[in-house]
C-alpha positions as CSV (number, residue, x, y, z in Angstrom):
1,M,64.4,-91.4,-144.1
2,P,62.8,-93.6,-141.5
3,I,64.8,-95.1,-138.6
4,S,64.4,-98.9,-138.9
5,P,64.9,-101.2,-135.9
6,D,68.4,-102.3,-137.2
7,L,69.5,-98.6,-137.6
8,A,68.3,-97.9,-134.1
9,E,70.2,-100.6,-132.7
10,E,73.4,-99.3,-134.5
11,L,72.8,-95.7,-133.2
12,N,72.4,-97.1,-129.8
13,I,75.8,-98.9,-129.9
14,L,77.5,-95.8,-131.2
15,A,75.9,-93.7,-128.5
16,R,77.6,-96.0,-125.8
17,Y,81.1,-95.4,-126.8
18,K,83.0,-92.9,-124.5
19,L,84.6,-90.3,-127.0
20,T,87.0,-89.1,-124.3
21,S,89.3,-92.1,-124.6
22,T,90.3,-94.2,-127.7
23,Q,91.4,-96.9,-125.5
24,E,88.0,-97.9,-124.5
25,G,86.2,-100.4,-126.4
26,I,83.1,-102.6,-126.4
27,K,83.0,-106.3,-126.1
28,V,80.0,-108.2,-127.0
29,H,79.8,-111.8,-125.9
30,N,78.1,-114.7,-128.1
31,T,75.5,-114.7,-125.2
32,A,74.4,-111.2,-126.0
33,A,70.9,-110.6,-127.7
34,P,71.1,-111.6,-131.3
35,E,70.1,-108.2,-132.6
36,L,73.0,-106.6,-130.6
37,I,75.3,-109.0,-132.1
38,A,74.0,-108.4,-135.7
39,A,74.1,-104.7,-135.2
40,I,77.9,-105.0,-134.1
41,K,78.7,-107.0,-137.1
42,R,77.0,-104.5,-139.4
43,L,78.9,-101.6,-137.8
44,H,82.1,-103.7,-138.4
45,D,81.2,-104.3,-142.1
46,K,80.7,-100.5,-142.5
47,D,84.3,-100.0,-141.2
48,L,83.0,-98.2,-138.0
49,L,84.4,-100.8,-135.4
50,S,87.8,-102.6,-135.4
51,R,86.4,-106.1,-134.6
52,D,83.1,-108.0,-135.5
53,D,82.5,-108.4,-131.7
54,G,82.9,-104.8,-130.9
55,G,86.3,-103.6,-130.2
56,Y,87.4,-100.0,-130.8
57,L,85.9,-97.3,-132.9
58,T,87.8,-96.7,-136.3
59,D,88.7,-93.1,-137.4
60,L,85.3,-93.1,-139.3
61,G,83.6,-94.7,-136.3
62,I,84.8,-91.9,-134.0
63,E,83.5,-89.3,-136.5
64,T,80.2,-91.1,-136.8
65,A,79.9,-91.6,-133.1
66,E,80.5,-87.9,-132.6
67,H,77.7,-87.0,-134.9
68,V,75.4,-89.5,-133.3
69,Q,76.1,-88.3,-129.8
70,K,75.7,-84.7,-130.9
71,A,72.4,-85.3,-132.5
72,L,71.2,-87.2,-129.4
73,L,72.3,-84.2,-127.1
74,I,70.4,-81.8,-129.2
75,L,67.3,-83.8,-129.6
76,N,67.2,-84.7,-125.8
77,S,67.6,-81.0,-125.0
78,K,64.7,-78.9,-123.5
């Protein structure tokens, strides 16, 4: 399955979350790039984020972000 630009943006967002604390979220302001705002809303619609402007990872979001970050670690290793 190819990675679309929309999916790449969602993966980039999930890669930004710090998994060492569930108390750290992301806030996306309405002045952010439209593609970033749209990606955040899609992640919220998929029940991965607590709010449609970012917020915290849900339980499913934490699990997904862990997989994304592990995959990136493996793919970026030498």
